[in-house]
N, C-alpha and C positions, 0 to 999 in steps of 0.2 A: 813302292811309295812314301816319300819321307815323314816324320817324324812331325813334322809339320803337318800338312794336310791331315795325317788324322790324330793332331792337337784340336783343328780348325771341326773338324765333321764332327768332332764328340762337345769340343763349343756348339756348334748350331744345333748339334742334338739337344742336348741340354735346355738352352733358350726355347726350339721350338715344344720338345714335351712341357716345359714348364709354361708355354704361354697358354696349350691348350688343356690341362690342368686346371690351371685357373680358373677360365672359360668358362672349363665342367662344374667346378666347383660353384661359380655365379649362376652358372645355369639350373645346377641342383637347389639351392638355397632359395628363386623364385620361386623356384615349381613349388619348393616347399610353402616359403612363406601363399602363397596363392593356392593350390590346390593340394592341401595335405594330402595325403593319403590313411587311413582312417581305423583301416586292419594290414592285416596280409597279402590277401586275395586282393587290395587295390594295387598295394607295391607290385604285386605278380602282373598284375593284368598296366600297369607302367610299362614292368619295365619285357611282359612280351614285347610290347608296342616296337614292330621293323626298327623303329631313327633310332630307340630310346636305344635300343638294346646294342644297334650298332655306335653309337656313341659312345657306351655304357667297355665294350667292348675297346673301341678306342684309348680310351682312356684309359683303362689295364691297361694299355700296350704302352701306352707312354709312361705311365708312373714305372713299369718296367724298365725300361729301359735306361726313365730320368735314374732311376734307383743303379742302377746297372753305369751306367756313364759315371756318377755321383763315385762309388762306394767303389769301382774299378782304379778310378782313380787318385784318391785319397789311397789303398793298396797299394797301386805302384809309387805312389809317392814316399810311402813312409816304411813300405815293409823290404829292408833289404833281401831278405835268405828271398834266392832264389822257387824255395822248394815251396818257405813255406809260400810267399808269394801265391805262385803256379797250385796251391792247395787251393792256398781262399778264395783264391777268383772259382776256380771250382767251384765249391761247396758255395759260392755266392750264387754261381751258374746253373749250380743243381735249384737249387731254393729260387729264386727268381720264374724257373720251366715251370715248378708246381707251383709259384704262386700260378701261376699265367693256366697252368691246366684247368685248376679249382677253380679259377675265373670262371675259365670259357665252361665249364659244366656247370657251375650256379644259371648263368647266365642259359645256357642253353636249358635247362630246367624251368627254370619256367617260362621258354619260349613250345614247352614241350606242353606247363599245366598242373 
C-alpha cells in the first residue's frame, strides 16, 4: 500500500464520519425540539429504541473514527520523535477504545432498563 492510498483512505473516513456526525446532530436537535424528553425514564426509553440505539452506536463509532484520524494525522505531522509519536498514538488508541467501551456499556444499560 502506498502512502497516498493511506492518505486518501483517511480523508474519506474523515469526510464520511463528519457527514454522519452532522446528520445525527441535526436529527438530535429536531428530536429535542419536537419531543423534548422530560425525565430520565423518557431519555432511557428513547435510547432503548432499537433504531435510536443503532444510530447512537454508529454516532459513537463515527466520533471515535473521526477523532482517531484527526489526532493521528496531527501527531504524525507535528511529533517528529518516533518514540514520542508511538507513545502518544498508543495512549490515544487506548483512550478512544475506553471511550467506545464506555459508550457501548451506557447503550446496553439503557436497553436493559
